N, C-alpha and C positions, 0 to 999 in steps of 0.2 A: 272252225269250232266244232267239237264233238259234244253231243248231248248225252247225258246219263239219265235214263228214264227214272223219274221219281214216282214210284207207285206204292210207297210205304212198305216195301218188302225187305228193307234193310240192305246194307252192304254198299250203298251208293257212295258213302264218304270214303271208304277205303279205296274204291276205284278212282275217285277223284284225286286222292292223295298220290296214288301210283302215277296217274297222268301228270299231275303237277310236278312230280319228281323228274319226269321226262321232258318237262317244258312244253307239254301239249295243252293247248287251249281247250278248256272244257267247262261245262256247267251242268249242275243237277237241276232238272226242270220237269214240271208236269204241264207246261204251257204248250199246247199244240202248235202255236205259231213259232215258238222257239225250236221245237222239234222239226218243223218243216224247213226252217232256215239252216239247220245243222247239216254239216257235210257227212256225218255218220252218227249212228245211234248205238249206245251201249245199253243193253237190257240185262242188268244184274238182278240178283235176288238171293235172299236167305229167308227160309221159313217154309210154310206149308203151301202146297199148290192151291188148295181151296181158298185160303185167305188171299193169296196173290191174285187169283182170277177174280174174286169178288171185288177187290180194290180196282183192278183194271177196268172191269165192266162198269162199276158205279161211277168212276171218274171219267169214262169215255176214252181212256188211254188205249184201250184195245183198238179203237178206230184210228187213233193217231199212229199206232204201230202199223196197222194195215196200210195207211196212207203213205207212210215212209217207205214201206216195201214196194208198194205199187208205183212209187216214183222212181224206183230203181236205185235207191240209195243204200249204202252199206250198213249192215247190222251185225252186231256181235252180242249173242246171248250168253250169259254166265250162270252156271249152277241152276237155281230155280228158273231163271230166265231161259236157260237151255231146255229144261224139262217141259215148260208150258208152251213152248213153240210147237209141240206135237199136238195130236188130236185129243189125247186122253191121258190122265194120270191116275194110277191106282190109289195114290194118296188122296184121301177124302172123296174117292170115287168122283173125280172132277173132269168134266168136259173142258178141254183147254183150247188154245188159240187156233190150232189147225193150220199153222203156217207151213209145217213140214208133216207129211203123213207118218203116223206111227203112234206109239204109246210109251208111257213111262211106267216101269215095273219095279217092284220091290226086290232087293236082294234076298236070297233064301239063306238063312244062317246054317242050313245043313250042307251048303256047298263048301268045298275044301280048297285050300290054296295048293300051290305046286308041291308043298311038303306033306300034303295030306291032312293039314290042320284045319278044322272048321273056321270059316271066316267070321270076323266080327262085323256086326251091323250096328252103327253105320260104318261104311268104308271111310276111314279117317287117316290121312297121312300122305306120304309122297309116293308117286307112282309114275310109270312111263306111259307115253302115248306112241303107238305104232301107226304111222300114217299109211293110208292106201296109196297116196301119191306123194313121194318124198319132196316134190317140188311145190307142195301146197303153199301159196303165197303167205298165208297167215303164220307159217312156221319158218319163213325164210331166215337162214343164218342160225337157226337153233339146232344145237347138237341133238341128233336122234336119240342119244342116251340120256338127255335131260329129263328130269323128273318135275312134276307139277303137284300142287297141293289139292287134295280132294277131301271133302266132308259131305257125305250124302248117304242116304238109305235107299234111294230109288235111282234107277239108271235109265237113260233114254234107249228106246228100241225103235228107231225109225225104219221106214222102208229101206231095203238094202242099198238102193242106188244113192241114198243120202248119207250113208255111213262114210265119213272121211278119215276117222281114226278110231282105234280101239285100245282098251286097257284091260289087263288081266287082274281079276279079283274074284275068285271062285269060278267065274266064266270069263270069256273074252267079251266084254261089253263095249258098246259104242260110247266113246268119250268125246268125240267131235263129230258133229253132223251138219248138214246143210249143203251148200254149194258155194262157188266163189262169190264173194260179196255178201253172202247170207250165211254167217257162221254161228255155231253154237258149241260151247265147250262146257263139259260137266265140271271141270276143275276150276279153281280160282286163280287166274293169272295174276291178279293184284296181290296175292299172298304167296306167289311162287318164285320169289327172288329174281335173279337175272333172266332166266328163260321166260318167266311170265311177263316181265317188263319188256323183253324183246318182242313178245307176241303183241302186246298192246301197242308198241311202237310200229310194228308191221301193219296193224289195223289202221292206225292213224295215217301212215304213209299211203296205204291203199285208198283211204277216203280222200286224201289230198289229190292223188292222181285221178280219182274218179271225177272230182270237180273239174279238173283241168281238161278232161276228155269230153265234158258236156258241151 
């Protein structure tokens, strides 16, 4: 069973629908006991960093997240869930979870795309991910030319050793960070068609194998 963290930040239902379509057992929960029992945890989010962190702290779910990671269980952060895994977010001047060293920064609308046209903020639409390691298990079997769906005004800037993949939008920004078993993606796999579903299936398969290896 996968747990989808319910911290009132939105987007949990679309993640559950995507997993349901794949036949992957999951539940949306804010119950620390259910989170502890899960084979893996998906940490999605839509909205502002300050609001998300306020909800995590007031509910105690920041401790549930920390306990899940301390237990060595797999985690996948999505969008705001990806951003607030870092130390700090410029949005709302927010101290965030500090799971991965780094900060979340705002796109500069004066930056230009490859054609010299100023970018639009938010970054909204389909874009590619260039992996540092083509054998990254989260992306197993996914065409390197595949595109994923992005909607964000802020981008993660982790410590370099945690950058797993980048995307070009004004700059080459980090769009995947973490380490094996502790992943965060800036795009929305649940809204990214076949490649996004494949990524979620890869995460679920990794969680299943991690349980067997215990």
